[in-house]
C-alpha positions as CSV (number, residue, x, y, z in Angstrom):
1,M,21.5,-12.1,95.1
2,K,20.1,-9.1,97.0
3,R,23.4,-8.6,98.7
4,L,25.4,-8.5,95.3
5,F,22.8,-6.0,94.0
6,A,23.2,-3.8,97.0
7,L,27.0,-3.9,96.8
8,T,26.9,-3.1,93.1
9,A,24.4,-0.2,93.7
10,L,26.5,1.1,96.7
11,S,29.7,1.0,94.4
12,A,28.0,2.7,91.6
13,A,26.7,5.5,94.0
14,A,30.2,6.1,95.5
15,L,31.9,6.2,92.2
16,T,29.1,8.8,91.1
17,L,30.0,11.0,94.2
18,V,33.7,10.9,93.6
19,A,33.2,11.9,89.8
20,C,30.8,14.7,90.9
21,G,33.1,16.0,93.4
22,Q,35.9,16.8,90.7
23,P,35.4,19.9,88.5
24,A,36.0,19.2,84.8
25,E,38.7,21.7,84.6
26,K,40.9,19.7,86.8
27,T,41.5,17.0,84.1
28,A,43.7,19.1,81.9
29,E,45.6,20.7,84.8
30,V,49.3,20.3,84.5
31,V,50.7,19.3,88.1
32,D,54.4,18.8,87.0
33,A,56.1,20.8,84.3
34,T,58.6,18.0,83.6
35,V,57.6,15.2,81.3
36,A,59.3,11.8,81.6
37,P,61.4,10.7,78.7
38,G,59.6,8.5,76.3
39,T,56.3,10.1,77.1
40,V,54.1,12.8,75.7
41,Q,51.9,15.0,77.6
42,V,48.7,16.3,76.0
43,A,47.1,19.5,77.4
44,D,44.3,21.9,76.5
45,A,42.6,19.5,73.9
46,W,39.5,21.0,72.2
47,C,37.6,20.9,68.8
48,R,35.8,23.5,67.2
49,P,32.0,22.9,66.6
50,T,31.2,22.2,62.8
51,P,28.4,24.3,61.1
52,N,25.5,22.4,59.6
53,G,26.5,20.0,57.0
54,A,30.3,20.5,57.3
55,K,32.3,17.4,56.6
56,A,35.6,18.5,58.1
57,G,36.5,19.9,61.5
58,G,39.7,21.0,63.4
59,C,41.0,20.0,66.7
60,Y,43.7,21.8,68.8
61,L,46.0,21.0,71.7
62,T,49.5,21.4,73.1
63,L,52.0,18.5,73.1
64,T,55.1,18.3,75.2
65,A,57.4,15.2,74.7
66,G,59.8,14.2,77.4
67,S,62.5,13.2,74.8
68,D,62.5,14.0,71.0
69,D,59.7,12.4,69.3
70,R,57.2,12.8,66.4
71,L,53.4,12.8,66.1
72,V,53.1,10.5,63.1
73,S,49.3,9.8,62.8
74,V,45.7,10.5,64.2
75,S,42.9,8.1,64.2
76,T,39.2,8.4,65.1
77,A,35.9,6.8,64.7
78,L,34.4,10.2,64.2
79,A,35.6,10.7,60.7
80,Q,36.8,8.8,57.7
81,S,40.2,10.1,58.1
82,A,42.3,12.4,60.3
83,E,45.7,14.1,59.7
84,V,48.1,16.5,61.1
85,H,47.9,19.7,59.0
86,E,50.0,22.7,58.8
87,M,49.0,26.4,57.8
88,K,51.6,28.4,56.0
89,M,51.9,31.6,54.0
90,E,53.2,31.1,50.3
91,N,53.6,34.1,48.0
92,G,50.9,36.0,50.1
93,V,48.4,33.1,50.1
94,M,47.5,31.0,53.1
95,S,47.7,27.3,52.4
96,M,46.9,24.2,54.4
97,G,48.4,20.8,53.9
98,H,49.1,17.4,55.5
99,L,52.3,17.1,57.4
100,A,53.4,13.7,55.6
101,D,56.4,13.2,57.7
102,G,54.6,13.9,61.0
103,L,55.1,16.8,63.5
104,P,58.3,17.0,65.2
105,L,58.2,17.4,69.0
106,P,61.6,18.6,70.5
107,A,62.2,17.4,74.1
108,G,60.6,19.6,76.8
109,T,59.3,22.2,74.4
110,P,55.5,22.7,74.2
111,V,54.3,22.5,70.7
112,E,50.9,24.2,70.2
113,L,48.4,23.0,67.6
114,K,46.1,26.1,67.3
115,P,43.6,27.8,64.8
116,G,45.7,29.4,62.0
117,G,48.7,27.0,62.7
118,N,49.4,23.4,62.8
119,H,46.2,21.5,63.8
120,I,44.4,18.0,63.6
121,M,42.0,18.0,60.6
122,L,39.1,15.4,60.8
123,M,37.7,14.7,57.2
124,G,34.7,12.9,56.3
125,L,33.0,13.5,59.6
126,R,30.4,10.8,60.3
127,D,28.3,13.4,62.4
128,P,28.7,17.0,63.2
129,L,31.0,18.1,66.1
130,V,28.4,19.5,68.5
131,D,29.3,22.2,71.2
132,G,29.4,20.7,74.6
133,R,30.2,17.1,73.5
134,I,33.5,15.2,73.6
135,A,35.6,14.2,70.7
136,S,37.8,11.2,71.2
137,F,40.8,10.3,69.0
138,T,44.2,8.5,69.2
139,L,47.4,10.3,68.6
140,T,50.4,8.0,67.5
141,F,53.9,9.0,68.2
142,E,57.0,7.6,66.7
143,K,58.5,6.7,70.1
144,A,55.9,7.3,72.8
145,G,53.2,5.1,70.9
146,P,49.4,5.7,70.9
147,I,47.7,8.0,73.3
148,S,43.9,8.5,73.6
149,V,42.7,11.9,73.7
150,H,39.2,13.2,74.8
151,A,38.8,16.8,73.6
152,A,35.9,19.2,74.6
153,I,33.9,20.5,71.6
154,K,33.6,24.1,72.1
155,Q,33.7,27.5,70.5
156,P,37.2,29.1,70.2
157,P,38.4,31.4,73.0
158,V,37.7,35.1,72.4
159,V,41.0,37.0,71.6
160,D,41.2,40.5,72.9
161,S,42.1,42.5,69.7
162,E,44.0,45.3,71.7
163,E,46.7,42.8,72.9
């Protein structure tokens, strides 16, 4: 029994050291620019923290499909529902709406979901999205199937107004 406990403790310590040796930034690093056919690469996933009492939040990321595909749904335990939304200008007024037919992903072309554009909308949040935590959700693609995503909850990047 002591031997099993010692082995378990040693294994846990080794895994902890390995995990500590890898900076968090490495997980989102793209090593190979090509994406295999039938797969979708997810990069730079993040969600904006919600202000007190907000029942909706936005998440953003970049998707690159190895072959033509379509993001058809989003699911999460964080909210009552999740959808892919688009922002568009109509008659001088910005409007937001659900992409009922999903989001097309042309092969090899990065598709950015970003503030002010297409994004993932979490509605009926069960708890606030808190800066520094992780938001987990599942993206389901027409061909590639489901992919689990773990997005950092953080403030949006500051954009230099002189660019």
